[in-house]
C-alpha positions in Angstrom: -169.8 -1.4 76.0 -167.1 -1.2 73.3 -165.0 -4.3 72.7 -161.7 -2.6 73.8 -163.3 -1.7 77.2 -164.4 -5.4 77.7 -161.0 -6.7 76.9 -159.5 -4.2 79.4 -162.0 -5.2 82.0 -161.3 -8.9 81.5 -157.6 -8.4 81.8 -158.1 -6.2 84.8 -160.3 -9.0 86.4 -157.7 -11.7 85.8 -155.1 -9.6 87.5 -157.3 -9.0 90.5 -158.3 -12.6 90.8 -154.7 -13.7 90.7 -153.8 -11.1 93.2 -156.6 -12.2 95.6 -155.9 -15.9 94.9 -159.6 -16.4 94.1 -160.5 -18.6 91.1 -164.2 -18.8 91.7 -166.3 -17.7 88.8 -169.0 -16.5 91.1 -166.8 -14.0 92.6 -165.5 -13.1 89.1 -168.8 -11.6 88.2 -169.0 -9.4 91.2 -165.5 -8.2 90.6 -166.3 -7.6 86.9 -169.2 -5.3 87.9 -167.1 -3.5 90.4 -164.3 -3.0 87.9 -166.7 -1.9 85.3 -168.0 0.8 87.6 -164.5 1.9 88.4 -163.5 2.2 84.8 -166.7 4.0 83.8 -166.1 6.6 86.4 -162.5 7.1 85.4 -163.4 7.4 81.7 -166.2 9.9 82.5 -163.8 11.9 84.7 -161.2 11.9 81.9 -163.7 13.1 79.4 -164.9 15.9 81.7 -161.3 16.9 82.3 -160.6 17.1 78.5 -163.7 19.2 78.0 -162.9 21.5 80.9 -159.2 22.0 79.8 -160.3 22.7 76.2 -162.8 25.3 77.3 -160.2 27.0 79.6 -157.6 27.1 76.8 -160.2 28.6 74.4 -161.2 31.2 77.0 -157.6 32.1 77.7 -156.9 32.6 74.0 -160.0 34.7 73.6 -158.9 36.8 76.6 -155.4 37.2 75.3 -156.8 38.5 71.9 -159.0 41.0 73.7 -156.0 42.2 75.8 -153.8 42.5 72.6 -156.5 44.5 70.9 -156.8 46.8 73.9 -153.0 47.3 74.0 -153.0 48.0 70.3 -155.7 50.6 70.7 -153.8 52.2 73.6 -150.8 52.8 71.3 -153.0 55.2 69.3 -154.2 57.0 72.4 -152.5 60.2 73.6 -150.1 60.1 76.6 -151.8 60.0 79.9 -151.0 62.8 82.4 -148.8 60.4 84.4 -146.8 59.6 81.3 -146.5 63.2 80.3 -145.1 64.1 83.8 -142.4 61.4 83.4 -141.1 62.9 80.2 -137.9 65.0 80.5 -138.4 68.7 79.9 -136.5 70.2 77.0 -133.1 71.5 78.0 -132.8 75.2 78.3 -130.3 77.0 76.0 -127.3 78.3 77.9 -127.2 82.1 77.8 -123.8 83.4 76.6 -122.6 86.8 77.6 -119.4 88.7 76.6 -116.5 88.5 79.1 -113.8 91.3 79.2 -112.1 90.7 82.5 -108.9 88.9 83.5 -108.5 85.4 82.1 -106.8 83.3 84.8 -104.0 81.0 83.7 -102.6 78.3 86.0 -100.1 75.6 85.4 -99.0 72.3 86.9 -96.2 69.8 86.4 -97.0 66.1 86.0 -98.7 64.7 89.1 -97.0 62.8 91.8 -98.5 59.3 91.4 -96.4 57.6 94.0 -95.7 59.9 97.0 -93.7 57.2 98.7 -91.1 57.5 95.9 -91.3 61.2 95.3 -90.8 62.4 98.9 -87.6 60.5 99.6 -84.1 60.6 98.2 -82.3 63.2 96.3 -85.3 64.5 94.4 -87.5 64.9 97.5 -87.1 68.7 97.8 -87.7 69.3 94.1 -90.9 67.3 94.2 -92.1 69.0 97.4 -91.4 72.4 95.8 -92.7 72.1 92.2 -95.2 69.2 92.1 -98.7 68.4 93.5 -100.1 65.0 94.4 -103.1 63.4 92.7 -105.3 64.1 95.8 -104.3 67.8 95.7 -105.1 68.1 92.0 -108.5 66.6 92.4 -109.3 69.0 95.3 -108.1 72.0 93.3 -110.2 71.1 90.3 -113.2 70.6 92.4 -112.7 74.0 94.1 -112.3 75.8 90.7 -115.6 74.2 89.5 -117.5 75.2 92.6 -116.2 78.8 92.3 -117.7 79.1 88.8 -114.5 78.8 86.6 -114.7 77.3 83.1 -111.8 76.0 81.1 -111.0 77.9 77.9 -108.6 77.3 75.1 -105.8 79.8 75.1 -106.0 80.0 71.3 -109.6 81.2 71.6 -108.7 84.0 73.9 -106.5 85.8 71.4 -107.0 86.2 67.6 -105.3 87.7 64.6 -107.1 90.7 63.0 -106.1 93.1 60.3 -105.5 96.8 61.1 -104.3 99.4 58.7 -103.3 96.6 56.3 -101.3 94.7 58.9 -102.1 91.6 60.8 -102.0 92.1 64.6 -103.0 89.9 67.5 -105.8 91.1 69.7 -108.0 89.9 72.6 -110.8 87.9 71.0 -114.5 88.4 71.9 -115.0 85.8 74.6 -118.6 84.6 75.1 -119.2 82.6 78.2 -122.2 81.1 80.0 -123.6 83.7 82.3 -121.9 83.7 85.7 -118.8 81.7 84.6 -115.2 82.9 84.8 -112.5 81.8 82.3 -109.4 79.9 83.2 -106.6 78.5 81.1 -104.8 75.4 82.4 -101.4 74.3 81.1 -99.0 71.5 82.0 -95.2 71.9 81.8 -92.7 69.1 81.0 -95.3 66.4 80.3 -92.3 64.5 78.7 -91.7 62.0 81.6 -88.0 62.5 81.8 -85.9 59.6 83.0 -85.6 61.1 86.5 -89.4 61.4 86.7 -90.1 57.7 86.1 -87.8 56.8 88.9 -89.2 59.2 91.4 -93.0 58.9 91.6 -94.4 60.0 88.2 -96.0 57.7 85.7 -94.0 56.4 82.8 -96.0 57.4 79.7 -99.4 58.1 78.3 -101.1 55.2 76.4 -104.3 54.4 74.5 -106.6 51.8 75.9 -108.5 49.3 73.7 -111.3 52.0 73.3 -108.8 54.6 72.2 -109.0 56.6 75.4 -106.0 58.1 77.2 -104.6 56.2 80.2 -101.2 56.0 81.9 -98.7 53.3 82.2 -96.3 53.0 85.2 -94.8 50.6 87.6 -95.7 50.9 91.3 -93.1 50.8 94.1 -93.4 47.0 94.2 -92.6 46.8 90.5 -96.0 45.8 89.3 -97.3 47.1 85.9 -100.1 49.7 86.4 -102.5 51.0 83.8 -104.6 53.8 85.3 -107.1 56.6 84.6 -106.8 58.4 87.9 -103.1 59.3 88.5 -102.3 62.0 86.0 -103.9 65.3 84.9 -104.9 64.2 81.4 -107.3 61.3 82.2 -108.4 62.9 85.4 -109.5 66.1 83.6 -111.0 64.1 80.7 -113.3 62.3 83.2 -114.1 65.4 85.2 -115.2 67.3 82.1 -117.2 64.3 80.9 -119.1 64.4 84.3 -119.2 68.2 84.5 -119.5 69.5 80.9 -120.2 73.0 82.1 -116.6 73.1 83.4 -115.3 73.4 79.8 -116.1 75.9 77.0 -116.5 74.0 73.7 -114.6 71.0 75.1 -111.4 72.8 76.0 -109.1 71.0 78.4 -105.6 72.5 78.6 -102.3 73.2 76.9 -99.4 70.8 77.1 -96.0 72.5 77.1 -93.3 70.1 75.8 -89.5 70.1 75.5 -87.8 67.5 73.2 -84.5 66.5 74.5 -85.8 63.3 76.1 -88.8 62.8 73.8 -92.4 63.6 74.5 -95.3 62.1 76.5 -93.0 59.2 77.7 -91.8 58.2 74.2 -88.1 58.7 73.3 -88.9 60.6 70.1 -85.7 62.6 70.0 -83.6 61.9 67.0 -80.7 60.7 69.1 -82.8 57.9 70.5 -81.9 54.5 68.8 -85.6 53.6 68.5 -86.9 57.1 67.7 -88.9 56.1 64.5 -91.0 53.5 66.4 -91.3 55.8 69.4 -92.4 58.7 67.2 -95.1 56.5 65.5 -96.5 55.6 68.9 -96.3 59.2 70.3 -98.2 60.4 67.2 -101.2 58.2 68.1 -101.3 59.9 71.5 -101.0 63.4 70.1 -103.9 62.8 67.7 -106.1 61.6 70.5 -105.2 64.5 72.7 -105.9 67.1 70.0 -109.2 65.4 69.3 -110.3 65.6 72.9 -109.6 69.3 73.6 -105.9 69.4 74.4 -103.5 71.7 72.6 -99.7 72.0 72.5 -97.0 74.6 73.2 -93.3 74.9 72.9 -91.3 74.7 76.2 -88.1 75.1 74.2 -86.1 72.0 73.1 -83.5 71.8 75.8 -85.3 73.6 78.7 -82.9 76.5 78.5 -83.3 79.8 80.5 -84.1 82.2 77.6 -82.6 85.4 79.1 -79.3 83.6 79.9 -78.6 81.5 76.9 -76.8 83.0 73.9 -78.7 84.1 70.9 -77.1 81.5 68.6 -77.9 78.7 71.0 -81.5 80.0 71.4 -82.0 79.9 67.7 -80.6 76.4 67.3 -82.8 75.3 70.2 -86.0 76.8 68.7 -85.3 75.3 65.3 -84.6 71.9 66.8 -87.9 72.0 68.7 -89.8 72.8 65.5 -88.0 70.0 63.6 -88.4 67.2 66.2 -91.4 68.2 68.3 -93.6 70.4 66.1 -93.4 67.7 63.4 -95.4 65.6 65.8 -97.7 68.1 67.6 -98.4 70.3 64.6 -97.9 74.1 64.5 -98.5 76.2 67.6 -98.5 79.9 68.4 -97.8 79.3 72.1 -94.4 79.5 73.7 -94.0 78.8 77.4 -90.7 80.0 78.8 -88.7 77.5 80.8 -88.2 78.6 84.4 -90.8 81.3 83.7 -88.2 83.8 82.6 -89.2 85.9 79.6 -87.3 87.9 77.0 -88.7 91.4 76.1 -89.5 93.2 72.9 -86.4 94.6 71.4 -84.4 91.5 72.3 -83.3 89.5 69.2 -84.6 86.4 70.9 -88.0 87.9 71.2 -88.0 88.7 67.5 -86.9 85.2 66.6 -89.8 83.7 68.5 -92.2 85.9 66.5 -90.4 85.0 63.3 -90.8 81.3 64.2 -94.6 81.7 64.5 -94.9 82.1 68.3 -97.3 84.9 69.2 -98.6 84.0 72.7 -95.6 84.1 75.0 -96.1 82.9 78.6 -93.9 83.5 81.6 -94.7 83.0 85.4 -95.8 85.6 87.9 -97.8 85.9 91.2 -101.0 86.9 89.3 -102.4 86.3 85.8 -101.2 89.1 83.5 -101.3 90.0 79.9 -99.8 92.8 77.8 -100.5 93.0 74.1 -97.6 94.4 72.1 -97.2 94.6 68.3 -97.6 91.0 66.9 -97.5 89.3 70.3 -99.2 88.8 73.7 -97.1 88.6 76.8 -98.7 86.8 79.7 -97.9 85.5 83.1 -99.2 82.2 84.5 -99.8 81.3 88.2 -97.8 78.4 89.5 -99.7 75.7 91.4 -97.1 73.7 93.3 -95.7 72.9 96.7 -94.3 76.3 97.2 -97.6 77.9 96.5 -99.6 75.5 98.7 -97.2 75.8 101.6 -96.3 79.5 101.7 -98.5 81.5 99.4 -102.0 80.7 100.6 -103.3 84.2 100.3 -102.3 84.5 96.6 -104.6 81.6 95.7 -107.7 82.2 97.8 -109.7 83.3 94.7 -109.0 79.7 93.4 -108.8 77.5 96.5 -107.8 77.4 100.1 -104.5 75.6 100.4 -105.3 74.7 104.0 -108.0 72.5 102.6 -105.9 71.2 99.7 -102.5 70.1 101.1 -102.0 66.3 101.1 -101.1 64.9 104.5 -98.4 62.8 102.8 -96.5 65.9 101.8 -93.4 66.8 103.9 -93.9 69.9 106.1 -90.5 71.5 105.8 -91.4 75.1 105.1 
């Protein structure tokens, strides 16, 4: 037995003898033999354990290498039938067909974000007549989608062509996915006038940290609110993202702006003391809107009734809009008459609109309408508001059923 084992046994023996209180050398020999047997057994067991563990480790490593080799070989094998079935089939190309029918055009005002403010006080009747709630807008858009409508850019519906050496405006060749019907959407007065922010509309459009459009407002309790679901712009942005077949080439809508209290919630009018800073902020919003499928139109500068205002005042108003608003939005050929009242060809005001670059002139009527005259298109839009929902149900059944749309929070005073 090796020396280190004897030393261990002797030390072990002394400990046992002391523990037993037995100092007899005769008994020490017996104990030595017993301890030797115990230690031998333990050492043998330990050696077997080491051998066994080492073998298991080697076997595991060998098995792992085999498995790795098998996996590497499988990479080179063709896909199994199960794998092939799980692969997404290639997307079918959308069939486009020419469309020559009526192009519907509907318009809204900014949405009622807080009905509890809008439907009380001095402005209650105006809001009940000319605005819709968030819930109503969502239901209308959903109905339009289910009925097969698709948003189109008004600027893509009409184009400038040359005839007999002259440039004239014509209906463009409109190619749509088969089964779809075109619709133009516009928003009037998305300026957020001072009266609006006190009576239930949001305060302004803003950009979030990712550069997306959101809204800022204060709720009735005075708490700051940043939202994506209480105004047309972010609601429609999200809807088109989720339903891309609701938009042709990413089109969303046309924003008709005045200028006398700024645009988009920013006091960009030159009379505002902070107009330079406000204009810089508004320009960021404009750029994002244009990048995401929104276009702009003039709604005059001072929201004057075109047929009633004098020619000189009409000219000054048009020029001021181009100076203060178009300098932010960029040029546009779309003019949307305030109050829906148009001026006709032969009127000096009509000629001045054309001279100022406006060629698509939009009024309001019970049905969508267009008439192409030399150098211009005269159109009517359909108003989507409280009056229409309450008392003109039959006029809108091709778009939605107002009985299924009207928000229960709306006053029933018709």
